[in-house]
ROROBA-667859 format. One record per residue (C-alpha): residue number from 0; residue in one letter; z, x, y. Coordinates in pm, whole numbers, plus 32768, in hexadecimal, padded with zeros to 4 digits. Example, Ala and Ser with C-alpha at 12.3 -4.5 7.8 and 13.67 -1.06 7.14 Angstrom:
2
<pt 0 'a' <830C 84CE 7E3E>> <pt 1 's' <82CA 8557 7F96>> 
REM end
This chain:
339
<pt 0 'x' <8000 8000 8000>> <pt 1 'x' <805C 8116 80F1>> <pt 2 'x' <7F1A 81CB 80A5>> <pt 3 'x' <7E4D 8092 80E5>> <pt 4 'x' <7EF3 805B 8239>> <pt 5 'x' <7EB9 81C4 829B>> <pt 6 'x' <7D4B 81AD 8232>> <pt 7 'x' <7D20 806B 82FB>> <pt 8 'x' <7DBC 8102 8435>> <pt 9 'x' <7CE3 8237 8411>> <pt 10 'x' <7BA9 815F 83F1>> <pt 11 'x' <7C04 8096 852B>> <pt 12 'x' <7C40 81D9 85EA>> <pt 13 'x' <7AEE 8267 8582>> <pt 14 'x' <7A40 8122 85E5>> <pt 15 'x' <7AD9 812B 8741>> <pt 16 'x' <7A65 8293 8769>> <pt 17 'x' <78FD 8251 8706>> <pt 18 'x' <78C9 810B 87C4>> <pt 19 'x' <795C 813E 8920>> <pt 20 'x' <7976 8018 8A0D>> <pt 21 'x' <790B 8036 8B79>> <pt 22 'x' <7A33 800A 8C60>> <pt 23 'x' <7962 7F34 8D4E>> <pt 24 'x' <78E3 7E47 8C44>> <pt 25 'x' <79E4 7D38 8C88>> <pt 26 'x' <798D 7D40 8DF9>> <pt 27 'x' <781F 7CEC 8DBE>> <pt 28 'x' <77BF 7B7D 8DB8>> <pt 29 'x' <76E7 7B36 8C8B>> <pt 30 'x' <764F 7A0E 8BDA>> <pt 31 'x' <7572 79DB 8AAE>> <pt 32 'x' <7432 79FB 8B7D>> <pt 33 'x' <73BE 7B2B 8C3D>> <pt 34 'x' <73B1 7AB7 8DA7>> <pt 35 'x' <734C 7B53 8EF2>> <pt 36 'x' <7450 7B92 9003>> <pt 37 'x' <74A4 7A5B 90C9>> <pt 38 'x' <744E 7A89 9237>> <pt 39 'x' <7526 79EE 9344>> <pt 40 'x' <743A 7A15 946B>> <pt 41 'x' <732A 7921 9401>> <pt 42 'x' <7209 78C8 94E9>> <pt 43 'x' <71CC 7780 959A>> <pt 44 'x' <7054 77B6 9589>> <pt 45 'x' <6F6E 7886 94AC>> <pt 46 'x' <6E16 78DE 9533>> <pt 47 'x' <6D1C 796E 9438>> <pt 48 'x' <6BBC 79E1 948B>> <pt 49 'x' <6AC3 7A52 9381>> <pt 50 'x' <6971 7AF1 93CF>> <pt 51 'x' <689D 7B4C 92A1>> <pt 52 'x' <6753 7C02 9273>> <pt 53 'x' <664A 7B41 91B2>> <pt 54 'x' <6523 7C2B 91F6>> <pt 55 'x' <6425 7C72 90E7>> <pt 56 'x' <64D2 7DAC 906D>> <pt 57 'x' <660A 7CEA 8FFE>> <pt 58 'x' <6565 7C72 8EBB>> <pt 59 'x' <6644 7D46 8DDA>> <pt 60 'x' <6787 7CC6 8E75>> <pt 61 'x' <6723 7B64 8EDA>> <pt 62 'x' <67DD 7AB9 8DBD>> <pt 63 'x' <6919 7B83 8DFF>> <pt 64 'x' <6905 7B31 8F73>> <pt 65 'x' <68E5 79BF 8F24>> <pt 66 'x' <6A14 79CA 8E40>> <pt 67 'x' <6AD2 7A9C 8F3E>> <pt 68 'x' <6A8F 79AD 905E>> <pt 69 'x' <6B00 7883 8F8F>> <pt 70 'x' <6C3F 793D 8F32>> <pt 71 'x' <6C86 7999 909D>> <pt 72 'x' <6C73 782C 9106>> <pt 73 'x' <6D40 77BC 8FD6>> <pt 74 'x' <6E49 78BD 9030>> <pt 75 'x' <6E55 784D 919B>> <pt 76 'x' <6E84 76E7 9127>> <pt 77 'x' <6FA6 775A 904E>> <pt 78 'x' <7036 782B 916C>> <pt 79 'x' <7039 76F7 924B>> <pt 80 'x' <70F8 7633 9143>> <pt 81 'x' <71EC 7750 9100>> <pt 82 'x' <723C 779C 926B>> <pt 83 'x' <7218 7640 92FF>> <pt 84 'x' <712B 76D1 9404>> <pt 85 'x' <6FF4 762F 948F>> <pt 86 'x' <6EC9 76FA 9419>> <pt 87 'x' <6D7C 7714 94CC>> <pt 88 'x' <6C56 77C2 9425>> <pt 89 'x' <6AF9 782A 948B>> <pt 90 'x' <69E7 7891 9396>> <pt 91 'x' <68AD 7943 9411>> <pt 92 'x' <679E 79F1 934A>> <pt 93 'x' <6677 7AB4 93D1>> <pt 94 'x' <652E 7B57 937F>> <pt 95 'x' <6438 7B6E 94A4>> <pt 96 'x' <64DE 7A2F 9522>> <pt 97 'x' <6644 79B4 950C>> <pt 98 'x' <66D5 7862 94AB>> <pt 99 'x' <683B 77E9 94D7>> <pt 100 'x' <6875 76E1 93CF>> <pt 101 'x' <69CC 7665 9438>> <pt 102 'x' <6941 75BB 956F>> <pt 103 'x' <68FA 747F 94A8>> <pt 104 'x' <6A6A 745F 9442>> <pt 105 'x' <6B01 74AD 9596>> <pt 106 'x' <6BBE 739D 964E>> <pt 107 'x' <6B76 7442 979D>> <pt 108 'x' <6A48 74D5 984A>> <pt 109 'x' <6A81 7631 97BD>> <pt 110 'x' <6A22 76C0 9668>> <pt 111 'x' <6B7F 76CC 95D1>> <pt 112 'x' <6BE1 75C8 94CF>> <pt 113 'x' <6D3A 7563 945C>> <pt 114 'x' <6D54 75D4 92F2>> <pt 115 'x' <6DA8 746B 9296>> <pt 116 'x' <6C47 7406 92F9>> <pt 117 'x' <6B95 751D 923E>> <pt 118 'x' <6B06 74B4 90EA>> <pt 119 'x' <6BCA 7540 8FC7>> <pt 120 'x' <6A88 75B3 8F26>> <pt 121 'x' <69A3 7664 901D>> <pt 122 'x' <682A 7674 8FFA>> <pt 123 'x' <683E 77EF 8FE4>> <pt 124 'x' <66E3 7803 8F4C>> <pt 125 'x' <664C 777C 908C>> <pt 126 'x' <672E 784F 9167>> <pt 127 'x' <66F4 79A1 90C2>> <pt 128 'x' <65A7 7998 900A>> <pt 129 'x' <6501 7AE6 9067>> <pt 130 'x' <63E1 7AE5 915D>> <pt 131 'x' <6360 7B92 9294>> <pt 132 'x' <63D1 7CB9 9368>> <pt 133 'x' <6525 7D1E 93F4>> <pt 134 'x' <6592 7C91 9545>> <pt 135 'x' <66E4 7D38 9532>> <pt 136 'x' <6746 7DA5 9693>> <pt 137 'x' <66E0 7C66 9745>> <pt 138 'x' <6785 7B85 9642>> <pt 139 'x' <68C9 7C4B 9638>> <pt 140 'x' <68E0 7C51 97B5>> <pt 141 'x' <6899 7ADD 97D9>> <pt 142 'x' <699D 7A81 96D4>> <pt 143 'x' <6A9F 7B72 9763>> <pt 144 'x' <6A6C 7AD2 98B8>> <pt 145 'x' <6A9D 7974 9828>> <pt 146 'x' <6BCB 79F2 9767>> <pt 147 'x' <6C68 7A7D 98A4>> <pt 148 'x' <6C34 7933 9959>> <pt 149 'x' <6CD2 7871 983A>> <pt 150 'x' <6DF9 795F 982F>> <pt 151 'x' <6E3A 7928 99A1>> <pt 152 'x' <6E1E 77AF 997B>> <pt 153 'x' <6F16 77A7 985A>> <pt 154 'x' <700E 7891 9902>> <pt 155 'x' <7007 77BD 9A3E>> <pt 156 'x' <7049 7683 9970>> <pt 157 'x' <7175 7726 98C4>> <pt 158 'x' <7226 7797 9A03>> <pt 159 'x' <737F 76FE 9A24>> <pt 160 'x' <738D 7682 98BE>> <pt 161 'x' <7499 76E4 97C2>> <pt 162 'x' <739D 77B1 96FD>> <pt 163 'x' <7297 7867 97CB>> <pt 164 'x' <721B 794D 96B9>> <pt 165 'x' <70A5 7965 9676>> <pt 166 'x' <7014 7A2C 9555>> <pt 167 'x' <6EAA 7A85 95A5>> <pt 168 'x' <6DCD 7B29 949C>> <pt 169 'x' <6C64 7B97 94D5>> <pt 170 'x' <6B97 7C15 93AC>> <pt 171 'x' <6A39 7CA9 93C2>> <pt 172 'x' <6973 7D0E 928C>> <pt 173 'x' <6820 7DB9 9275>> <pt 174 'x' <6754 7E8E 9189>> <pt 175 'x' <6665 7F36 9279>> <pt 176 'x' <65F9 7FAC 93CC>> <pt 177 'x' <65A3 7ECA 94EF>> <pt 178 'x' <642B 7E9E 951D>> <pt 179 'x' <640C 7D52 95D2>> <pt 180 'x' <6502 7D47 96FA>> <pt 181 'x' <6478 7D42 985D>> <pt 182 'x' <658C 7CAD 9936>> <pt 183 'x' <66BD 7D8C 991B>> <pt 184 'x' <6702 7EFF 98F8>> <pt 185 'x' <67FC 7FA2 980F>> <pt 186 'x' <68CB 7FFB 9942>> <pt 187 'x' <68EC 7E87 998F>> <pt 188 'x' <6963 7E3D 982E>> <pt 189 'x' <6A53 7F63 9831>> <pt 190 'x' <6AF3 7EE9 9973>> <pt 191 'x' <6B38 7D88 98F9>> <pt 192 'x' <6BB0 7DF2 979E>> <pt 193 'x' <6C9D 7EEE 983C>> <pt 194 'x' <6D1D 7DE7 992F>> <pt 195 'x' <6D61 7CF0 9816>> <pt 196 'x' <6E21 7DF5 9751>> <pt 197 'x' <6EFC 7E36 9880>> <pt 198 'x' <6F42 7CC0 9891>> <pt 199 'x' <6FCB 7CCE 9730>> <pt 200 'x' <6EA6 7C49 9666>> <pt 201 'x' <6E6A 7CD4 9509>> <pt 202 'x' <6D06 7D5B 9521>> <pt 203 'x' <6C6B 7DB5 93CF>> <pt 204 'x' <6B20 7E5B 937D>> <pt 205 'x' <6A84 7E74 9222>> <pt 206 'x' <6941 7F36 91EE>> <pt 207 'x' <6865 7FAC 90D1>> <pt 208 'x' <675A 80BD 90CD>> <pt 209 'x' <6808 817F 91E1>> <pt 210 'x' <6956 8212 9246>> <pt 211 'x' <6A11 80DE 92BF>> <pt 212 'x' <6B16 81AD 9374>> <pt 213 'x' <6A13 826A 9442>> <pt 214 'x' <6941 8135 948A>> <pt 215 'x' <6A72 805C 94C9>> <pt 216 'x' <6AF6 815C 95C0>> <pt 217 'x' <69BA 813E 9693>> <pt 218 'x' <69EB 7FC5 9694>> <pt 219 'x' <6B5B 7FDF 96FB>> <pt 220 'x' <6C06 7F9C 95AD>> <pt 221 'x' <6D37 8067 9547>> <pt 222 'x' <6D0A 8154 9421>> <pt 223 'x' <6E26 80A3 936C>> <pt 224 'x' <6D67 7F5A 9374>> <pt 225 'x' <6C0E 7FDE 931B>> <pt 226 'x' <6BAB 8001 91AD>> <pt 227 'x' <6A74 8075 90F6>> <pt 228 'x' <6A11 7FB1 8FC2>> <pt 229 'x' <6909 7FF3 8EBD>> <pt 230 'x' <67D1 7F1C 8EB6>> <pt 231 'x' <6826 7E8F 8D60>> <pt 232 'x' <68B8 7D3D 8CFE>> <pt 233 'x' <69FD 7DD9 8C84>> <pt 234 'x' <6A47 7EAC 8DB7>> <pt 235 'x' <69DB 7D9A 8EA8>> <pt 236 'x' <6AC5 7CA6 8DFA>> <pt 237 'x' <6BE4 7D9E 8E16>> <pt 238 'x' <6B9B 7DD3 8F88>> <pt 239 'x' <6BA7 7C5E 8FD2>> <pt 240 'x' <6CEE 7C3D 8F13>> <pt 241 'x' <6D81 7D55 8FE7>> <pt 242 'x' <6D07 7CB0 9126>> <pt 243 'x' <6DA2 7B63 90C5>> <pt 244 'x' <6EE8 7C0D 9066>> <pt 245 'x' <6F08 7CB1 91BD>> <pt 246 'x' <6ECD 7B5D 925D>> <pt 247 'x' <6FDA 7AC6 9180>> <pt 248 'x' <70D3 7BDA 91D6>> <pt 249 'x' <70A2 7B91 9347>> <pt 250 'x' <70C3 7A1B 9311>> <pt 251 'x' <720D 7A4B 925A>> <pt 252 'x' <7299 7B1C 9376>> <pt 253 'x' <728C 7C62 92B3>> <pt 254 'x' <7238 7DAB 935D>> <pt 255 'x' <70F3 7E2B 92CB>> <pt 256 'x' <708F 7F9B 92F6>> <pt 257 'x' <6F26 7F45 929C>> <pt 258 'x' <6E5F 7F72 915E>> <pt 259 'x' <6F31 801C 9055>> <pt 260 'x' <6ECE 8144 8F7E>> <pt 261 'x' <6EA7 8065 8E4E>> <pt 262 'x' <6DC7 7F74 8F0F>> <pt 263 'x' <6CE8 8095 8F79>> <pt 264 'x' <6CD9 8122 8E1B>> <pt 265 'x' <6C78 7FD3 8D81>> <pt 266 'x' <6B6C 7F96 8E8A>> <pt 267 'x' <6ADD 80F5 8EA7>> <pt 268 'x' <6976 8148 8E45>> <pt 269 'x' <6956 8204 8CFC>> <pt 270 'x' <68CF 833B 8DAB>> <pt 271 'x' <69EB 834C 8EA9>> <pt 272 'x' <6B0E 8436 8E6B>> <pt 273 'x' <6C42 837F 8EE1>> <pt 274 'x' <6CFB 8439 8FEF>> <pt 275 'x' <6BC0 84AA 90A3>> <pt 276 'x' <6BB5 83FF 91F2>> <pt 277 'x' <6A44 843F 922A>> <pt 278 'x' <6902 842E 9163>> <pt 279 'x' <67FA 853B 9185>> <pt 280 'x' <671D 84D3 92AA>> <pt 281 'x' <65E3 8447 920A>> <pt 282 'x' <651D 8307 9227>> <pt 283 'x' <6559 8222 90FD>> <pt 284 'x' <640C 819B 9087>> <pt 285 'x' <6493 8039 9079>> <pt 286 'x' <64C3 8034 91F1>> <pt 287 'x' <634B 8039 9223>> <pt 288 'x' <6327 7EE6 9183>> <pt 289 'x' <61DF 7E9F 90D5>> <pt 290 'x' <6259 7D3A 90AB>> <pt 291 'x' <6255 7D03 9222>> <pt 292 'x' <610F 7C87 92BA>> <pt 293 'x' <60B2 7CCD 93C7>> <pt 294 'x' <617E 7E09 93FF>> <pt 295 'x' <6180 7ED0 9546>> <pt 296 'x' <610F 8037 951E>> <pt 297 'x' <6219 80F2 95E2>> <pt 298 'x' <6192 824A 9647>> <pt 299 'x' <6252 8370 95C2>> <pt 300 'x' <6257 84B7 967D>> <pt 301 'x' <632A 85E2 96DB>> <pt 302 'x' <644D 862A 95F4>> <pt 303 'x' <6448 859B 9497>> <pt 304 'x' <6492 8429 94A3>> <pt 305 'x' <6481 8404 961D>> <pt 306 'x' <6430 82A7 9699>> <pt 307 'x' <6386 8287 97EA>> <pt 308 'x' <634C 8160 98D0>> <pt 309 'x' <61F0 81AB 9955>> <pt 310 'x' <6115 80DA 986F>> <pt 311 'x' <6016 7FF4 990D>> <pt 312 'x' <6089 7E8D 98CB>> <pt 313 'x' <5F1E 7E25 98A9>> <pt 314 'x' <5F0A 7EFB 976F>> <pt 315 'x' <6013 7E29 96C1>> <pt 316 'x' <5F84 7D01 9609>> <pt 317 'x' <60D8 7C58 960B>> <pt 318 'x' <60E8 7C41 9785>> <pt 319 'x' <6199 7CF2 98A0>> <pt 320 'x' <629C 7DBB 97E3>> <pt 321 'x' <6370 7ED1 9875>> <pt 322 'x' <6454 7F75 9777>> <pt 323 'x' <65BF 7FC1 97D1>> <pt 324 'x' <65F4 8103 9894>> <pt 325 'x' <6657 8224 97B4>> <pt 326 'x' <6616 8397 97C7>> <pt 327 'x' <663C 83B3 964D>> <pt 328 'x' <6634 82C4 9527>> <pt 329 'x' <676C 81F5 94F5>> <pt 330 'x' <67D3 8298 93AE>> <pt 331 'x' <67C4 83FE 9431>> <pt 332 'x' <6914 84B0 9460>> <pt 333 'x' <68ED 84CA 95DC>> <pt 334 'x' <6876 83B2 96BC>> <pt 335 'x' <685E 83BF 9837>> <pt 336 'x' <680F 82A9 9929>> <pt 337 'x' <66F9 82B1 9A29>> <pt 338 'x' <6711 821D 9B85>> 
REM end
């Protein structure tokens, strides 16, 4: 009997030595389901703007973009229910022209619709079916301008209320270089994107076939909120999931440092070595889109990849097109602005 007791005590002692218990365990609130932290500073209004590229070169990622857009809207609907906030959304896609689809569901004269009025199943096929050229700069500037106006309107309406918090999220996605804008320069876009960031808006930029950090920087986006994704269904899907997650973090009142390392790894092109902040400066063949007709023939001269603004508009079969002012291509490591 004595031997059995001694053996039992020895076994219990060994068990306690091999399976230590964290001293903080009892202080951590747990349940049977893994849950995200509960935020206390929830917004009164969520404003979400999506601008997506549907140019001809997006064929490989079109299905993933369609799924990603539907998920973004589904997530915003869920965010509104979770936080109790009013949620306004705007959906715009572009090729050589842009269309904002949420206008038809808006209760006001603007292009922002209450998420309650947005169909649960979007016609993403119609919104993102690939076609045409890439009117990137003009579309992004126009939507950023509308976004700024809507932000101001909402903030003015919230003044003096118990909850004045607005979460504003702006997401721009593209897979190529602008070849159809003629109204606004990159400097114009940079100025408004920078201004919106200073006002507290989450400004996100996703790009394929280029270095999104370098291109995003010329547009005014922070490096932390710019992410390169591969032009494949898998990497595009991962990029959209990351974008939606950042929007959700903001909606739940969580501080987001931007795209995480894991998001970048899951979205990265197969040829990219993670950790490199720049690609080698070269022109991806997919940016000169054979699927775009007609396509302006931008003259190339000087240093490799230089884009100049001296083409004769009469030579462009698509009309009077002046490309954005750049001294070098957008994906090169160094970009300077002209006057």
